[in-house]
N, C-alpha and C positions, 0 to 999 in steps of 0.2 A: 661568566659561568664556569674558567678550569677554578678559579680561587675558592667557587663554592663547593665546584665536587672534591679538589684535595681537604677543603676543610672536613668533609664528609665523609671523608675516608679517616683520616686523623681521627675523628670523633667515636668510629666504628672502631677502630685499634687501642684505642684509649678502652672502649667498654668491652673489649676484652681482656685487657690489663688489668682493668677492675674484680673482671670475674676469675684470674686467674689467681689474682691476689688472696681474694676470698678463698678460694681455695686452699691457698697455702695455709695461711693461717688457721684455718679451720684443721685441717690435717695437720702441722705441727703444732695445736695446740693440743689435739685428740693423742697425738705421738709422745708429747710431753710428759702429759701425768703421770705416766708407772714411772720416765725419770725422775720427778719431780721426790715419786713417793719414795723410789729407791733410795735416792739422793740424802730423804729423808732418816730413813732404814738403817742406813749407811752411819750419818753423824750419831745417829743416838749407838749402836756397837763402839764407831770411832773417834770418840769428841775429838781427837786433832784434823781431824780431816771436814768436820760440819763446819769449818768456819765461811765458809762460801754459801752454803744453805741458805743465809738471809737474802742475800743477790741474785742466787737463784729463783727463790719465790717473787721476791718484787719482776723480776724478768718474765719469768712467769703469768704474774698479776699481770704489767704489762700485755702483753701475748695475746691472753684471755680478752681484754677489751678491746682488744684492737681485729681482734672475731667477730668480735660479739656487736662492734658499735659503725654498725657499716653505714652512717649519714655520716661519718668524718670525710672529708676530702681525700681522695683517691689518693694526691701527694702526701698529703701528713699521713697516711699510715702506712704509708713506704718506709718515712723518713724513719716510723716509729718502727718497725720493723728493722727495717738495718740498724736502727743504734742496740735495739735489743740481741740481735745478730751478733755487732760487733762485742756489748755488753760480755755476751756470751763466748766467743772466742777471745776476748781477755782476759776472762777467768781460768778459760781452758788453757791456753798457753803459761798462766803465771802456777795452774797447777802440772800442767804437766811439761812444759819445755819444749826440747823439740821433739819429745817423744809422743807428745799427746796427740791430739785433736785441734789443738787450737787453730795451727796453720791451716787445715782442709776447713773453716769459717773463716779464717780469713779469705781464702781463695775461691770458694762458691756463692759468698754475699755479693763480688762485685758482677759476677755472672747473671744471679740475680735480681740485681738493679738492673743490670743493661736489659732480660727481659723483660723487665715488670717496669718500665722508665722509657729509655731513652740513651744515647750508646751517649754521652756527655755526663751522664750520671753514671753509669759503668764506669766508665773514665775516674770519675771521680773517687768514687770507691774503692776500686784498683787502687790508685794514688793512695788511698787511705790506705787499706790493706797495707802496701810495699811500708806506707811508715811507721805503721805497726809494730809488722816484721825488724826493721833497721832497730828503730827503736827497744825491742828486746834484744837484739843482739848487742847494743850498746848499754843495757842494762846485766847484760851475761858477761861482759868485759870489765862493766865495772865493779862486778862481781855480787850486783842487789840479786838477781835470779836466784841463785842458791840459796838465799834465807826464806823464798819465797816457792816453793817448787815440791812438791809432795812427792815422782817421783827424785829419787836422790840418784838412781843411775844419768842424768842428763849430763851431756857433754858441756863442758862452758870455755871450751879454748874459741880463742877467734876467729880458728881456720876454718873448725867446724860450723859456724855458726854464720861466717861468711860465705860457706860452699854452700850451704841449707837454704842462705838468702838466696843467692843466683839463683839456687835450682826452682825456689817459688816463683820467684820473677820470671823466668823464662814458660815454667808453666803455665803461669799469671796472665802473662803476654798473650802463650798461645791459645790457652783459653778464652781470653776475650776478643781478639780475631776472628776465632772458628764462631764466635757465638753471634758477636758483632754481625760478619757476614751474612750468617745463618738469620739472625732477626731484620738485616736488612732486607734478604729477600722474601721471608715471609712477608714483610710489612710492603713491598713492592708484589706480593702476590696476591694479599690482601685487596691493593690497590687495585690490580687488574681485572680484580674478581666485582672486586665494587664498582668499575668501569662499565665492567660487562653487563651484571646484574641492571645499572641506571639506564645504557644503552637498550637495553631489553624493555627496561619500563616506560624508556621513549618511545620506541620502537611500537611496542603494546599500547600506547597512547593513540600515537599518532594512526594506528592500523583502526583501533579504537572507535577514535575520530572519521576513519575514513567509510569504515563500518556504518554508526551511523549517520553522517553524507550519502551513501549509498542506499541506505534504508529509506531515508528522508524522499532519496529522489523517486525509489520504487514505490514509495504511497503515492504524492504527486503524479507519475506517470500510471500506477493502478487509477487514480483519482481522475483522469484523461481518460481512461479504456474504459471506464464505467459510464464515464456521463460519455464516450462515445457511440457505445453500448443505448445510452438508452436514451439518445440522441436521433438511432438509428431507425426506433420505432415510432414511426407515424403512430401522432394522436392530437388531443384538444392541445393550443399552445401553452396555457394554461398547468396543467398539467404535465408537460413532455416540461416546463420553466423547474415544477416544482422536483421532480426528482431529480435530475439532475444538479439544483441545489442541493436537496437532500443527500446523495453522492458525492460533491465536494466536499462540503460538512462532514461528511463521516467517515472520510481517506488522509485527512488535512486537518491542519490545527487553525483554518479559520475560524474568527470570531462571529464573523457576520457573509453573509453572500444572499445580495438583491439584485434583482432582474429587473432594468425598468424597457420597458416598449417605447417607442417616441410615436406622441401624436398626432393627428393630422396637422393640428396648430401650429405643429414645435415641440410640446414639451414632452416628459417622460411620465411616464404614469407608472406602479413598482405593480408588477405581476406573481411576485412568487419572493420569498424570504425565509432562511431560516436561519436563528441565530443562536448559538451554543448547542451547535445537533438537534435544535429544535426547531421545527415549522411553524414559522407565525403566519394566522390567518392573513387572509386579504385587506381587510379589513386594518387590521390590525398595525399594517406598516406604514411606513414612515409619510406622513403625508408631501413632501417633494423632495424634489434629488438635491444634491450635493450643488455647489456649482464645479465642484472639479468633475462631476458626472456632465454635467451640461458642457462642458469646455471639450470633452472628450467625442459627447454626441454631433459638438459642430467642427471639430478640427479635426475628426476621425482618424484619432491616434491617441496612444492610452496614456496618460495621465493619473498623478498619485502624489501624496503629502497626508499629513491631520488633519483629521476632521475627527470633531466628537471625539476627542480620546484615545485613537483609533486612527493605525498609518490604511490609506486608504490605496485600493486600485484598483484604476473605473478605465475598464477593455471594452470598446466598441464593441459591437454586435454587426460587422462589414459583410455587403454586400459589395459586388462589383460597383451596380449602380445607383447607390444607397445606401443608408444605416438604419435599420431595424430598432437597435434600441441600444442599452449600457447594460453590460456584468461589472457589481458593484462589489469587491471583495474588499474581507479590514480584517487588520495585523493587528495580534498586539505590541506587536513590537517590527520598528521597520526593517526591509527587506532589500536586496539591494536589485535595482531595476535591471542586469544584465544575471540575472542568476538564472536559475531551474525555476522557480517558482510562476517566473513573469509568464519561460517561453509554454509552460506548458497550459496556464492560462490565459493565452493567445489562441494557441491551437485549441483550446475547449470554448472561446468565444466562436472562431470562427465557422465550428463546429457546428456549435448551436445557432448561428446564420443559416449556414444553408438548412439545418433540421427545421428551424422557423421557415426556413419559405418554399419546401419540399411539404409541408406541411400545410403551407395555403395551397401551393400550387394541387398538393390533393383533395385539399377540401372544395376547393375552383372546380377540381377533373370532378368529385366526387359529385356535387350538385348539378354538372352539369349531364354525368349517363342518368342519374336522378329524372331529370327533365327528357334526357331522350326516351329514358325506358317510358317516360308514362304518354311523351308523344307514340312512342311506337306502339304502347299497349291502346291508347285510342284508335290510331291507326288501323292495328288489327281487329280491333274489335269492330269498325264501321266496315274494314273490307270483310270481314264473315257475316256482320248484318246484309250487306248489299250480296254477297254470294247467295245468304241463304236464300234470301229475297229473289234474287235470279234466277236461283234452282230449289225450288220448293222440292221437287220430287227426291230431293235428296236433303232434307230435314229428316227423314227416320228413313232409316231400313233395318230390315226382319229377316233371321233365317230360322228355322227349327219348323219341328211340325204342327207347332200350334203356335198362334199368337196370345199375349197377358195382355188383358185390357189396359187400358188407356190408362186406367183410372190407378191401378195400381202399380203403376208404373213414376206417375206422374211427382208424388210428393218427394219418393226416393231419388228421383235423377235434379230434383229443385234441388234436394241435401245435398248431394255430392257436386250439383256446380255452384253453390252458392260459399261453399267449405275450403273448395276446390282439392278435397280428400275421398278417400272410397267412403260409400255408404252402402252398408248389410243390410236388410230387411227379409221379414217372412211373411207370407201368403198361406193360403189357407191347402193346399199341398205342393208348396213350395220355400227352397231356400233365394232370396233373389241379391243382386251384384251389383253396384253402379259404381262403375269408374272414369272419373274425368279426364278426357280428352284435353288437356293442358300444352299451349303453346307459348312458354315463354312467361307460366303464372298465370297465365291465361287458359280460362275453361271455354271452348270451343263445342266440345260435345259431349256425351257420355256415351258409355259401352255401358250396358247391361247384363247378364246374366244369370239365370236359372235353373235349377235343377231338383230334380224328384226328392223328395226327404231322402229316401234309401238313400240316394249317395252320399247324405251326413250332411253337416253343414263347411262351412267355406273356409278352406283352412290357409295358413298365413305363408305357405308357400305357391298355393295357386294366386293368393291376390296380389301379392309381387311379381310373379309372374306375367298376371292384366295387365298393372301397373307399368312392365315393361313393354309388353304390347301397346297400351295405350297412349305411349312417349313414341314410339315408333309410328304409327297411326297418324298421333299430331302431326308429326315432320314430315310425313309421306301426303299426308292431303296440304297442308300447307302448302309443297311440294308441287298438289297436283294443281292446284288453285291460283299461284303463282305462275304456273304453267300457262294456264285458261287462261289467265289475264291477260299473259304476253303475247298470246295469240290473237286474243282481241284485239289488242293495239296494234299486232302488225298487221291484222285486217284491214284494220280502220285504216291507218298510214297506206296500206295498199292503195284501198279503194279513193282516197281523198288523191295519194299521187296520179293514181286513175282520170278521175275527172278533173286535176288540173291539167294534167297531158292534152284530153277533149276540148277543154275549154280554150289553151293557145291553138287549138288547131288551128280556129277560125278568126277571122278580124271583124267579123260582121256583128254589133251589136245584137240582135234582133235572136241570130242566131245561137248566138252565146248564151245569152237568157232563157232562149228553150234546150238547149245542152243543158244548160246549171238545174234547169226545174226535173228533167227530163233521167236526171243522173243521178240525184238527191232523192227524187222518188220512186227509183230501182234499189237503192240503196237500202231508205230508210222503210220497204216494201208499204208504201201509202199507195191509198185510192188516188189519189188523186191530190198537184202538187200546185202553188201559187206561186209565183212571184210579182210585184209590185213596187213599181219603180214612180218613184215623188221627186218631184222641185222643189226649189226655196218656198213657189209658192204653196204649198203642199196638195197641188194636182198633181195628179201624176193618172199612168194608165196601167192597168196589171196583166198580169199574165199567165194564164192557169190551164194546167195539160192535164187531162185523165189518164193514171197511171197502171197498167191493165193489164 
C-alpha cells in the first residue's frame, strides 16, 4: 500500500511538471518570435552581426517543435529544451562575453531543470553551466574569446574572469539550494495533500459502504415491521401468508418467498408464493418442498444451502408445542447465516407462527360464538313463544282513543317482524308506523303507531326515536320475563322444599303417600290426585284423594 501511494504521488507531481513545461515552451515560443524577427532585421542592417542568425533560427525551430509535439515523452522534451537553452546561452556568451546575458542563461537553466525534473537533473545542469563558464574563462585566458565577442569592451584579464566565475558559482549554488529546498517542500506538500485526499476518499468509501449497509438493514427492518403489521391483522391464513410474502419481496432483494403449511400426514403444502416481486397463484406453486425445507420442519431449526440455482434459507414456523410449517426464502447470492438478514427472517417467522395460531384460535372462537348465538336465538325464540302462550293477555296491548282494525296492522306487523326493520304504511285517514322490538337481532314484538294525515308523514328523527324506544323496550321486557321466570322457578323450588320437609316428618309409608298426594294436588290445583304403588308382579294398590 505505501509503494502504491508513493507511486501515485510521483505520477501526480510528474503530471504537474509536464503541464508546467508545456506552458513554459508555449510562453518562450511566443516571446521568442519578436526577438527572432528583431535579430533578422538587425542582421540585414548590420551584416557583421548576422552570423548567429542561422543558429538562432535552428534553435527557434527546435523550440517551436517541442512546444507543438506534446506526445514526445516529458524527459526528451526537457532535454531538448535544455539543449536549446544552452545553445542560446553559448551564443550569447560568444557574442557578449561577461557583459552579455549568457551567464544569466547559464544560471536560470539549472533552476528550471531542477523544478521541471528533479534535484539530480538540476545539479547536473548546474555542473554543466559551471563547466561552460570555466571553458569561456579558458578561452578568454588563451585570447580566443576576443576574436568572437561582438562587444569589444569585454574584460579579458584572468583575474576578472576568475572573480566573475566565483560570483557565478556562488549565486548558482545559492539559487540551487533555495530552489531545491523549495522544490522539496512543494513535493512534500503535494504528497501530504494527496495523502489527505486519498484518506478522505477512503473515508468516503468506508462511509458510503456503511451507509449502504445501514440502508440495507433499514430495508430489512422495514420489511419486518411491515410483515408484523400484516400479521397483526387477523384473517384467513392464505390471505395472511400472501400479504406477508408480498411485503417481504417488496422491501428486500429476495428472489422467491414460499410459505409451506404442515399437513396432518407430516408433509408440506405450499399456500403462498412470491417470485421476483410477483404473486404466484397457488395452483402454480412448486408441487413439493425441497429436502432442506423437510429437514427444517423435522429439526425445528434453520437450514440453508443451494437449491435450484438459488441460495435457500428455510425457517420453521415454530410454536412451543409444534411446528406449523416452513418459510422458504431464496437469494441470488449466498448470505452469511449470522447476518442481519437471517435474524430478521427468524423474527418474521416467529411473528407469523404466532399470527397463524391466533388466526386459528380466532376462527375457532368465532365459530363457537356463532354456535352460541344460534343456541341463544333458539332459546330466546322458544322462551318468548312459551311466555306468549302462558300469558295470552300480553300478546297485544293498545292505547289510544280508538283501535285500528286488526286487518290494517296485520300485513305491516308481519313485514316489520320478517325484515327486522321499520315498516311504514298508509290507511284511509292515517299514517302507520311499525317498529320491530328486537332482542339481539330477534324480533319479539312490534310497536305500532298511527296518526292523522294532518300531522304529516313520519319524519326520520321520529322513526329514530321510536327505534331507540323499541331497543329499550326489548331490554325491559326481557328483564321482566327473566324476573318472572326466576320467580316461578323460586316458587317451584320453595314448594318442592316444603313438600320434602313434610314428607320427612313421618316414617309411615301410608302417611307419606297420603301427604304426597295431598300436597301435590294442592300445589298443582288439581281436583283430585291419585298415586298407585305396584310391585314386581305388576299388581298393587292405588291411593287417591280428592283435593278440594
